[in-house]
N, C-alpha and C positions, 0 to 999 in steps of 0.2 A: 476834431472828432465829431461825427454826426450823433446828435442826442435825440433823434426822432423816436428812438426806442422808449424814451421816458414817457411818451404819450400813450403807450400800451396800457390798456385798462387793468392788466395784471401787475403792473409795475407800481411800486410804492417806495417810500423812504421813511427813515426815522432820523432824528437829529439829537444832538446833545446841547448843553448850555454854551459851548464854545462855537456853535454853528456848524459843526461837522455833520455831514449827512452820509448815511449809508443807504444806498439804493438796493432794492431787491425785487425779484420777480416771484410772485406767489401764484402758482397754478393749482387751483383747487382740484381735488379728485372729481372725476365725473360721476362717481357714485357715493352718496352719503358722506359728503366732505366733513360734516361736523363730527363724525365718528371715525373717519379715516385716519390712519397713522400719518405722521409727518416725516418727510424725507428732506433733510437739510443738506445742501451741497455746497462745500467750501472749495473754491478754486485754488490753483497753485500760483506761484510767483510769476510776475510778468504783467505787461500791459493788457488788462482785460477791458474790452470796449463795451461789453453789454452782458447781462446775465444770460445763462443758457435758456433755451426755449423748451427744454425737456419737461415732459409731463407724464402723468400716470393715470390709469383708470381708477384705481382703488387707493391711491396715496396722494396726499397733498404735498406738493413740492415747493420748497423755498430755496431760492438761489440768490444769496446776497453778493455784494461786491466789496472787496477790500482793495481800494485804490489809494491807500494811504502809504505812509512810509517813504523810504528812499526812492526818489524818482517816481513816486506814486505807483510803484510796482508791487506794493503789498507790505503789510506790517505784521505778518505772521499771525493775523487774527488776534493780536494781543494789544497793540497800540504803538505809540511813538514815544521814545525815551522812557519806556516803562510805565506809561501813564494809564494803561489798560483801557484807553478810549475805544479801541476797536472791539475789544471783548465786551465792553458795556453796550456798545451799539448793537452788537450781535444779539445780546440778550433782549434788547428792545425789539429787534426784528422778529424774534420768535414770539415774544409777548403780543406784538401787534398782529402778527399773522394769526395767532390763536383767536384774537378778538374778531378779526375779519371773518374767520371761518366759523366762529361760534363753537369752537372745539370743546369736546367733553373735557372735564377737569383732568381725567387720568389718561388722556390721549398719549399714545406711544410716539416717541421721537427717536429717530435713527439718523446718524450723520455719516456722510461720505466726504472724505477729503483726500486730496492728492498732493504729495510733496509739501509745500507750505501749508496747504489745506489739511494735510494729514496731521501736521503739528497742531494746527488750530482745532481740529476735531478732537484730538486727544486732550488738549488743554481745556477746551470749553465744554466737552461732553459731560463731565461730572457736574459742572455748575448748572448746565441746562437740563439736567435730569435725563440724559439720553439713555435709552435702553441698550443701544449698540453703537459702536463706532467702527467704521471701516477706514483704515488709513493705508493708502497706497504710497509706496516709497516715501514714507514720512521722514522729516527731520525729527530727531529726538534730542540730540545735543547740537547747539548752535555754535556759539563762540568756543574756541578751543578744539574744534573738530577739524579733521582734514578738509572736509567740505567747506568750512569757513575760510580756510587758507587758499582755497582754489577759486577765489573771487567773490565769495558771498559775505565776507566779513563786514563790509560797510552797510549792507542791508540788515544784518543781525544787530549791529551796533545802534542803528537808527531805531529799531523796534525795541530793544532792551534798555538802551541808555548807557551812560558811561560807567555806572556801577550796578551791573545787572544782578538781580536776585537769582541765585543759582537754581532755585526751584523752577524758574521759567527758562533759564538757559539750558537746563538739562531735565527733561521730563521724567527721567528715572527718579530724580529727587522729588519732583512734584508728586508722582504717583505714590511714592513711599510715605509722603507726609500729608496728603489731602485727607480731610475729614468727610468729604462727599462720598456718596455711594458711587461705585465704579461701574461703567457699562461693560458689556461683553466686547472685547477688542478683536477685530479682524485685521491682521497685518499682512500686507502683500509686498513683496520685494523682488527685484531682479537679482539673479544669482551673480551676475557680473556687472556691477555698476561702476561709479567713479571710485577712485582709490580709497580703500578703507570704509566705504560707505556702508556696506552690508554689516560689517562687524561693529562699527561705531554707532550705527543708528538702529535698524530694526532688531538685530540680534541682541544688542545690549538691553533693549526694551523687553524683549521676550524673556531674557534672563531675569529681569526684575519681576515680571509677572509670574514667572515660575517660582521664584524665591518667596513671593507673597502668597502662593497657593491659589492664584487667580486663574480662571478659565480663559481661553483664547483660541482663536483660529489663525493658523499661520500658513501662508503659501509662499514658497520661493519659486519663482518662475524661471525656467532654464534659458534665460535670455540675457543679453547685455543691454546697458543703457539705463536711462532714468525715465521710464515710460508709464503711461496709463495702461494697466494690464487688463482688468475686467471692466466691461462697460457698466453704466449705471443700472441697467435692467438686470444684468447678471448679479450685481451686488445686492439689488433689491430681493432677488430670489434667495440669496444667502440669508438675509435678514428673516425672510418668511420661513425658511427651513429651520434655522437654529434658535429663533426666539419663539418659545412655545405659544405666547399670546398672539403670534402672527401666523401660526400654522394654518389657520382657516382661510388665508388668502392664497395658498398654494393651488395651482390649477390641478 
């Protein structure tokens, strides 16, 4: 794999005491980057060769890489064998990015994640103090789901370990038990995905949010598959429209 992209002046990394590195690309906003909101983009499962080059005029964009886990295809932004190493590195990425940007203390953070990244966005959003989380076709329940039995079990087991904490195996349990402030959740799902996916994943999560009296935005796209539905700019517009503190950014 060509690592020339690591020489990009916008690319950085953080590391932990075990020597694990998380690479990320930080593209500052072209206008007032120290005051601009932060758009954190979490990719899905698979071999990711480099961070996205996506950038914005009025948003700072952080694109980290989760190349840990089984076959280095991703650790669900949590870690390996339930050690939370990836989640901790992600927190370091956000902290370092704010330092580089000299961000205001109360800068707004919003997260986009798709599939594995959707799980990671929901899991890490409260800890990172996110104002909003957009989760496209997210996994909510890992082991024990139909999706797990359709070839994903080994990846989930590597991330969660042999005796997984049910709070992290099933984000419905996590959301019901966290003490952190919760972001506004945007959930997007295909109507016809893999077997049982809609009911076991997105709809179970929406049911939990409803039971808890929480606000959310739900979109069911009338298509089949496991797809990226809205583009990053379209999601950014949703954030600007529905987060009052960001209304000033609307064109």
